[in-house]
N, C-alpha and C positions, 0 to 999 in steps of 0.2 A: 423763442419767440412762437407768435400765432402759426397754425398749424400750415394756414396757406401761404407762408412766408417764409416756413422750412426748406434751407437749401437738403435736397438728396445725401449732400456728398458730406454732409452735415450731421451725419448718424454718430455720436461719439462711440471713439474705439472702444473694439468688443470689452479690452479688462477696465476699462472707466466705466461700461454701458452695465456689467449684471454685478456691481459693487456699490458702495457707497462714493464712487465717482462721477456717478451718473448725472449729465448735467438736466434733471427734471424739473427743478424749480425753476420761478421766472426769473427771468437775468437780473443780477443785482441785486437779488434781493435773496434774504434769510433764506435755505430749503425747509418747506414744511408738509409732514406726512399726507394730508390732504392733497398737496401736489404729485405725487406719483402717482398718481392716477394706474394705468395700465403696467405699469414699468411693473418687473418682473421681482419679484420679492429676495429680497438682498439675503446670499446662504449664509449661515451663521458657520463661523472658524469651531473647529475642533479644538477643544482644549490641549493645551500643551498636557502631557503628563508630567514633566519636573519644568524647574525654572530655567534648566539649557534645554528643553527639547528644541528651539530654533535657532540655536546658534550653532557657527561657523566650528567648522573643525578646529581642536586646537593649536594655535598658531606658538611658535617658539617664545621664551617668555620676552626677551630684547625688539618680539616682532609683532605685540598685540599692541594693537591701535589706540589710541587716546578717547575716551568718551564710552560709559555706562560698556564696561567688559562684560558686567554680568546681563545687561540688555533687558530679557524679560523677565529680570524680578520687578523691569518698570510697565511692563506689559499689561495693557488694557483692550476691551474685547468690544467698547462703546464709545471711547474717542480717539484719538490720534494724539501720541504722544511723544515730543523731539527727545524725553530722556532715554534712548534706547540705544543700544551697540551700534558703531555708524559702519556701515558697510556698502559700499567695501569698504575697508581701513584705509587711514591716509597713506600709509606708506608703505600702498600696495608693492611700488617700484622696488622694493628690497625682497619681493620673496619671489622662489624661483619658479618658473612656468608649472609645475604640477602645484604648487604650493595653491600661486595666480586661478588655478582653475578651481582647483576645492575650493577657494572662496566664493568665486562666483557662482559654481555652481550653488553655494549655502544659502548665498546673498541671495538668488533668485525666487527661492522659496521663501526665505525671511521677507524681503519684499512683498511677496501677495499675500502673506499670513498677515503683516500689516495693513491692507491697504481692502482686506476683508470685514469690512466696518457694516453693523448694522447704520438704517436710515433713520433720521438726519445725521449725515457726521458733524463733527467737531473738534476743538483739540480740547483736550482733557486742561490745560493751564487756562489762568485766568489773566483776562486781556489788560495789558498792561495802558495808562495814560498817557500815551505816546502817539504823537505824528504816525511815525514808523509802524505798525505790526509787529508787538511784542507779543511775547505770553510767559508770564512766571508757572512753574511748575513744583509741587513740592517732590524731591529727589528721596530714596530708600531711608538716607538718613533724619531726612527732616527738615533738610533746607531747602532753602527756595533759589532756584536756580532762574536766568532770565534767558529766555534764546528768542531773536528777530527774524522776520523775513524783509524779503523788499517790500518796500514803498512803491517803486514803479520798477519797470521793465522796457530795456530797450531793445522791442523786438527785432529787428532787423530793417533794409534788408543790409546783407552785408557787404563790402563793396559800396559802401553808401555814401560814408563819414563816419560809421560807428564809433572808431578808435577816437576821432575829435571830438566825438560828443562827451566821449567818456571820460575823455582828460579835462574838456572845457566845465564837466559839471564837477571834476575832484577838484578845481579851484574855490568854489566856494567852501567854508570851515564850516557848514553843516550836511555835508553829504560826505557819506565814510564809504571807502573805496572797498568792495567785496574782498574777498582773499584771492580769487581769480576774476578775469575782468568775464569768463564765461564759462559760468556754471555747468549750462546744457542742461540740468536737470530733467529737463521735460521734452530732452531729443529721444526720439524713437531709440529703443535698443539701450541708452543709458538706464531710462525711465524706470525699466523693469527691473534693473539692477541696485539700484539708491535708495536705500532709505532716505526719509525725512529728517532724520538727525544728520546724517552725513552731506546733504544738502543743506542745512544749518548752520553747518561750519564755517560757510563762506562767508557769513554776517556776521561772526564773534565779534568782531572790530567794532560794531552800531553797539552790540551789550556791553562791550566793555568801557565807552565812552560815558554812559549811563546819563545820557542828556533827552530830558524830553524833546529838545526842538531838531536833533539830529533824524537824519535816513539813509539808507542805504537801498542798493539798486543791484539787477542784473543785466548784465548787457550780452546777453547769450544773443548774438540775429541771427540764430537758426529757427527762433522761435517766432516768425511772422508766419510761416510756413506750417506748424506744426499744431494738428489737430487734438493732439494730449494738452499744448501748453494752453488752448485756449478753452477746452472743457476744463485741467484741473484748475486756471485761475479766475475762473468763472465761478466753482463751486466753493475753493478755498482763501479764495484773495478778490472778492468780489469787487471791492471799492479802489484796487490796486492804478494806478497809472500807467498809461503805457506812451510809448515814443516809436514813432516808424521814420525812418529816415527813406527817401526815396531821391532817384540821380536820372538824369538822362540816359533812357537805358541800352542806347548804343555806347554812349563813354561806360556805364557800367559793366559792358559785358565784354569790353577790349578789359578793364580793371581785372575783371573774373579769369580771364585765361592769362591773361599778364601773371595773377600770382602763382596760378597751379605750372606757367611754365618754368618760372622762379624756384619753387618748389621743385619740381622735375628736377631741374638739374644740379639743384645742391642739394637734395638728397640723393639721388643717385647720378651722381659725377666722377666713377668709375665700376671698374667691373662688369659684369655679363649684363645688367639692367643698362646700364650707361650705352653699352654698346648696340641696345638694341632700339634704343633711344634712338640714337645716330641715324641707324640704319633708316627710318620714318623720320627724318629731320625736315623733311620740304613739307610732311603732309601734317604737322606740326605747331605751322605757323597760325597767327589768328585767323586769316583770313581762310584757310582752309579745315581748322576746326569751325571757324562759326559758320561757313557755307554748308558742310557735312550736317552742324545743327538746323540748320535750316530746309536742308530735305527729310533728314528725319522726324522733324517735326511737321512737316507736308505730309511725310506718309503716315504718321500717326491718324493725322484728318483726315485723311483720304481713307484708313482703312474705317474709319467711323461710320463714314460715308457709303462705303461702298462693301465692306468687311473686308475678309482675309485676316493673316496673320499680321503679329506687331511688328513695325520697326524694328532693325537690328539695337542692343543697346551697348551706350560703350562704344570703343573705338574697334570698329568690325566694320566688314564689308557691308554694302550695302546692293546686294543680289536679288531681285526678283525669283522667286521664283518659275518653276515652267509653266503654270495655268494663267500667268499676267502674260505671259508671251506669245509669238508665234513658234510652230512648232523649228525644233534647233534646226531641221535640215532648210528649213526657209530665211531663217533671221538675216544671213546674210544678201537675201534680194531687197531686204528693207533698210530706210534709212533709219536712223536713230530715232527721231519722230511718231515715225511709222510704225516701229516697233514698240514705242509706249501707246500706239493711238488703238493698240490689239486690243485692250482692255480697260472696264470703266475706271480703274483703279489707275490704270495708265493717262488715261484723260483726262480724270481731275487732277494727278500730279503736276500737267502741264496747263491746269487753269492757274495752280497758286504761284507760279513763275520760271514762266516757260523756259527763259532764258539760261536761268541757273539750271533749271531741269535738264534741259538738254547737253549742257557740258557733264553732267553726273550722268551722260546717257547711259556711256558706254560700260560704268559701272553696273548701273542698274541692270542691263540687260547679261553681264557675266561675261562681257569682252574687255576687260581691266580688273585689275592692275595681272599684266605678267609674270614669272618669274624674272628677275630674285626678289621684288618689291613684293608679290604676292605670299611668300614665307613671311618675309620681313614684317610685313602687316598682322597677318598672325601670332608671331614671336614675340610683337612690340605691345599686343591688346594689354596684357595684363601691366607693365611696364607703364603705361601709357598713367591706367588709374591708381595703382601703387604711389608712384614716386610723387605725383601731383597732387596726393590726396583725394583723388576725383575727379579734378578742378578740372584739369582740362577733358572730360570723357562727356560730349556731345548727349545732350544738346542740353548741359546742366546751364551754363551761362547765360542760354536762348531762355530758358524756364523761367529763373529767377528774374531775368530782366524784366518780362513780361506780365507778373506777375502782381505786379502792386496793389493793383485795382482790386482783381478777385479776391486777394486774402482779406485788402483793408475792410471792404464789405460782410468777409465770415466774422472777422473781428467787430463789426458794428451792431450785427444782430445780435450781440451775446454781450458788449457794453457800451453804455449812453457815450454818443460820442463827444460828450463835455471830459470822459473820459482818456479818448485818444489824441495825441498832438502828431501831428504828423510834419516833418523837418525837411525842406528841399535844399539838399547838397550846396547847390550852387548858390541862395540864397543866404547858407551858412558862410560862404568862403567870401561873399559879396559885403554882410554884413554882421559878424559873428556878435557882437556886443549886442545887437537887436533881435537875433536869434534866441540868445542867451537869455535878454531879460523875457524876452516872453515862456520861455521853457519855466527857468525859475518862476513866474506866475504861476502858470499850469501845475506846479509839483507846491505850491503853498508854502516857497521861500520867498525872502528876500531878494531882491536884485541883488548881483555884484560883477565889479567889472573884473574881466579874466584878462585884461591884456590886449595883445595885438597880432599875438598869431591864431590863424585863423584851421593851419592843419596840422594835425598829426598821424604818424605811421608808425604801424610796432616794427619793433627792428626783432625778427627771428620771430618763434613760436613762442617760446619759454616765458612760462606765467597767463600765455592767454585763453587756455580752457585747465578746466578740471581736471585731475591724470585719475581712470580710473583704471588701466592698462599700464604696462609699464613702456608699452614699447610703443604707445599711445603717442601719434607725431612727433616721435624721437625727445620724447619729454622725459626725464624721470626724475624723481626729487630727490636724487642725489643718495651716498652709498656713505651717512653719515648715520652712524647705528647708535647714538649719542638717547635719553630719555626723550626729547623733546622732538628730536631733528623729526617724525613724521608729523611732526605740527607748522611747520615752513611750508612754504608756497614757493616755486621758482617766481623769479624776480623779474615781473613786466619790462619789457627796454622798448621805450616810445620816444620816438626823434622826429624831426622832419620829414617831408614828405620829398623825395627828392626829385628833381622830373629826371626823366630819360630823353635821348636826344629825339625822341618820336614825341613830345610835345610841342604842342604851340600855345600859345597863350590867346584867349579870345577874350577883348576888353569889351563884348559885350555881357559876359556875364561873371567876367573877374577869373575865370577857372582858366585852368591847365589843361587843355585835353588831348586825346591822343589823337596821332592824329595814323586813320586808315584808309586805304584804300577807298578812293571816288566811289567805284563800281560797288563794290560793299559794302559800304557805307548808307549808300543810297537801297540798296534791297533789303537792310535791315533799318532804313527809315520806315519803306511800306510794312516791312514786317510790324512795328510795332506802332503805327497808327491806329488802329483801332482798340487797340489796349491801352494808348496813351489818351485818347476819347474818351473811356471808359474809368480810368482816372480823374481826366478834367471834371466828368463829369461827380466823382463824388465830392471831390474837393471846392467844387463850385466855381472855376477859375484854368484858367489855359496857360499852358509853364511853357507854349510854346518851342516843344521839343519836337 
């Protein structure tokens, strides 16, 4: 975007900024050398002395991944190839911890070399004449091989119906499923360890169909908030179609907490971790977690206004330091409100939500909790994050529910609005065929009947994410050591969404709503109100949240 419209937070990540991954060209146009301006000159990679210099340590013969074991035989220093070694290998779960570490260490260096290309960046293969972006490359033996990347992306937000849209899309005969629902190639952490060839494996089915009118996609709901995803897609797939789902933020926050709560008690159902969760059960309810999230968010907001330290992270005690409170020997003389009014920071907190902050005043001034609960909270800090896959840690549920507009605006600065489709979850539930007809039009596909079921939910975690670590989300590929075992993906299990006893049907929206304590719901409504107004401005209509 023009310099005067640029968001300061939109500086490309460092590993995208000083290589060919930099978004320095005008949005959605092929990069030109003249557009680089004052950008730093790309560093030329050091040539490998042998064809195996960039390869990982040799693995046992029955554990070598399929897909370009030689890897560097097809390496090019002026364009990006798909025909390289898969890094990490698909059969990573068959390796022990020591072997996994060696592979990841090697992959980090290998991936860095792959991305250190001169500008302007390009794919080495010839673009095929298909609706879906696919390229044909010449292999070392002279044969032509095809590789595909997604035609469109479901960016998120998670807990807004991405699984439902995923399943409804697959009812179209011209849409081919990825290997796993959420490859997450462009997620922080994974991106630095994964080669393009490894990502492309997820879309082999699109290659195998050999039909010019079929398309495939990536449904990783973490991309909406990913700076890496924004810049990488704008650079390498500037014509990609982008789908974003938004949902009533109060309801989304509850669903976010509920998933974390169920994961926590499923993953840590016995043993020491289960005992630690049990000791703080009263603090793991939705009302407790979401209100702590509110306090943490207000803390960070007031820190920006008055200075001082950041809010405590995760499931931690929220105690102000002594500089923000009266002297210790005088605190008993002050009411909770007077104690907080001692500093500009405390006064700021009270203006955010006076009643809520007073409810947490004893914790903020260090008078609560007392033993044994204080020790239990300290012991449970790690368990809450680990067992819930970080889903229950404040203020995650709140942040993701309140950032639709901010993230959409960032994507719209880089991609034309015509390439962004926003789906409202309640509207999908009420009129799934209408919404999917609009979506098929958006994807340049003929309309197709999608049946009567308008909601789908994942059963378990297998097949949801692409596995890079054997222990990741408790998913493993399996222990089949046959020749092609590593090519198999865990089967995604999807079924009806079963409402629990805490649901109430809303006739106006046609949705099953979570029952939330009215006082908490009102606090959340007030918190989300400015965020919702910003979203309405982006969409050009009021959603009535």
